[in-house]
C-alpha positions in Angstrom: 46.6 7.1 -44.0 49.0 9.9 -42.9 50.4 11.9 -45.9 49.7 9.2 -48.5 47.9 10.9 -51.4 45.1 8.8 -53.0 43.1 9.1 -56.1 39.6 7.9 -55.4 38.5 5.4 -57.9 34.9 5.8 -59.1 35.0 2.3 -60.7 33.9 -0.5 -58.2 36.9 -2.6 -57.3 36.8 -5.7 -55.1 39.7 -8.0 -54.3 39.4 -11.6 -53.2 39.7 -11.9 -49.4 41.3 -14.6 -47.3 39.2 -16.3 -44.6 40.7 -15.8 -41.2 40.5 -17.4 -37.8 42.5 -16.4 -34.7 44.0 -18.5 -32.0 45.9 -17.3 -29.0 49.2 -17.9 -30.7 48.4 -18.3 -34.3 46.6 -16.8 -37.3 44.9 -19.3 -39.5 44.3 -18.2 -43.1 42.3 -19.8 -45.9 43.5 -18.2 -49.1 41.2 -17.4 -52.0 42.7 -20.3 -54.0 41.9 -22.8 -51.2 45.4 -23.0 -49.7 45.6 -23.0 -45.9 48.3 -21.1 -44.0 49.2 -21.0 -40.3 51.1 -17.9 -39.1 52.7 -18.5 -35.7 52.4 -15.4 -33.6 54.4 -16.5 -30.6 57.8 -14.7 -30.7 57.1 -12.8 -33.9 58.1 -9.1 -34.4 55.1 -7.2 -35.7 55.2 -4.0 -37.6 52.3 -2.0 -39.2 52.9 0.4 -42.1 51.2 1.9 -45.1 51.9 0.2 -48.4 50.9 -0.5 -52.0 50.0 -3.4 -54.2 50.5 -3.4 -57.9 47.2 -4.4 -59.4 46.1 -4.8 -63.1 43.0 -2.7 -63.7 41.6 -2.1 -67.2 44.8 -3.4 -68.9 47.0 -1.1 -66.9 49.0 -1.5 -63.7 47.9 0.6 -60.8 49.5 1.2 -57.3 46.7 0.6 -54.8 46.9 1.7 -51.2 46.9 -0.9 -48.4 47.7 -1.1 -44.7 50.3 -3.8 -44.0 50.9 -5.9 -40.9 54.3 -7.5 -41.2 55.0 -10.5 -39.0 58.7 -11.5 -38.8 59.7 -14.7 -36.9 62.9 -16.6 -37.3 63.6 -16.5 -41.0 60.0 -16.1 -42.0 58.3 -12.9 -43.1 54.5 -12.9 -43.6 52.3 -9.9 -44.5 48.6 -9.4 -44.0 47.0 -6.4 -45.7 43.8 -4.6 -46.0 41.8 -4.8 -49.3 43.4 -2.5 -52.0 40.0 -0.9 -52.6 40.4 2.5 -51.2 42.1 4.2 -54.1 45.2 4.5 -56.1 48.4 6.0 -54.6 49.3 9.2 -56.5 52.4 8.5 -58.6 55.7 10.3 -57.6 54.1 11.7 -54.4 55.1 9.4 -51.7 57.3 6.3 -51.5 55.8 3.4 -49.5 56.8 -0.3 -49.5 55.2 -2.7 -51.9 53.3 -5.7 -50.4 54.6 -9.1 -51.5 52.5 -11.0 -54.0 51.7 -13.7 -51.4 50.3 -11.2 -48.9 47.0 -12.3 -47.4 44.1 -9.8 -47.9 41.6 -9.6 -45.1 38.7 -7.3 -44.4 39.4 -4.0 -42.8 37.6 -4.8 -39.5 39.5 -8.1 -39.3 42.8 -6.4 -40.1 42.2 -3.9 -37.3 41.4 -6.6 -34.8 44.4 -8.7 -35.7 46.8 -5.7 -35.8 45.6 -4.4 -32.4 45.9 -7.9 -30.9 49.4 -8.6 -32.2 50.8 -5.1 -31.6 49.4 -5.2 -28.1 51.4 -8.3 -27.3 48.5 -10.8 -27.5 47.3 -10.3 -24.0 43.6 -10.9 -23.3 43.9 -9.3 -19.9 44.8 -6.0 -21.5 41.7 -5.9 -23.7 38.5 -4.1 -23.0 35.2 -6.0 -23.5 34.7 -4.2 -26.9 38.1 -5.4 -28.0 37.3 -8.9 -26.8 34.1 -8.8 -28.9 36.1 -7.9 -32.0 38.5 -10.8 -31.4 35.6 -13.3 -30.8 34.2 -12.6 -34.2 37.3 -14.0 -35.9 38.3 -16.5 -33.2 38.4 -20.3 -33.4 35.8 -22.1 -31.3 38.3 -22.9 -28.5 39.7 -19.4 -28.4 36.1 -17.9 -28.5 35.3 -19.8 -25.3 38.4 -18.5 -23.6 37.6 -14.9 -24.8 34.1 -15.3 -23.3 35.6 -16.4 -19.9 37.9 -13.3 -19.9 35.0 -11.0 -20.9 32.9 -12.4 -18.0 35.7 -11.9 -15.5 36.2 -8.3 -16.7 32.4 -7.6 -16.5 32.2 -9.0 -13.0 35.2 -7.0 -11.9 33.6 -3.8 -13.2 30.4 -4.7 -11.3 32.2 -5.4 -8.1 34.2 -2.2 -8.3 31.2 -0.1 -8.9 28.6 -1.5 -6.4 29.9 -4.6 -4.8 29.0 -8.2 -5.7 26.4 -8.5 -8.5 22.9 -9.3 -7.2 21.4 -10.1 -10.6 22.1 -10.4 -14.3 21.2 -6.9 -15.4 24.6 -5.3 -14.8 26.4 -8.2 -16.3 24.3 -8.0 -19.4 25.0 -4.3 -19.7 28.8 -4.8 -19.3 28.7 -7.6 -22.0 26.7 -5.6 -24.5 29.5 -5.3 -27.0 29.8 -9.1 -27.1 26.0 -9.4 -27.3 26.0 -7.0 -30.3 28.7 -9.0 -32.0 26.8 -12.3 -31.4 23.9 -11.1 -33.5 25.9 -11.6 -36.7 28.8 -13.9 -35.6 28.4 -17.6 -34.5 31.9 -17.4 -32.8 30.9 -14.3 -30.8 27.7 -16.1 -29.8 29.8 -19.0 -28.5 31.9 -16.5 -26.6 28.8 -14.9 -25.1 27.4 -18.3 -23.9 30.8 -19.0 -22.4 30.8 -15.6 -20.7 27.4 -16.1 -19.0 28.3 -19.7 -17.9 31.6 -18.5 -16.4 30.0 -15.5 -14.7 27.3 -17.8 -13.2 29.9 -20.2 -11.8 32.0 -17.3 -10.3 29.0 -15.7 -8.7 27.8 -19.0 -7.1 31.3 -19.5 -5.6 31.4 -16.0 -4.2 28.0 -16.4 -2.6 28.7 -19.8 -1.1 28.5 -19.7 2.7 31.6 -20.7 4.6 
């Protein structure tokens, strides 16, 4: 949060979230009012910053702290923010930009995964297996399958670098543990995990094939 001063709010506050699905080059959002939005990521200029939203609470307007992911592309400017639930920004202490009224509110873990993905250039090859697991949780089915294949390749490469070609599934399962953990609560991560094991099995068979 940097130097942003917050007043912790003892009153429970919960804002409506948007449902999110991630594709390789797009962010799909289902807004709380049922509207669907598709934010194209290819060619966008992403920026992250602290911000505020102006929220009515108990018949008064309050400046609530959020983190903002700003996506600018062509003449479009879309903003994705964390829930304004952490506290009120202290008045006259710090000046931060105000999030637009149409900003999409997503959960903090989802925001972190999306922001890291976009700010990192949207390259799966640059992601660790733990990062791939985070992405799989919010991925579309098609993208989850691709994430699983990349995770398997990364796990196999780790195994080959450490001890040579994998002789069994134990090392693979250990390397894919972050994805296995995510799969316990996420159907999309489970699809990615199935894809990872299927891809790893095919690669291992090809490497063992006698010539």
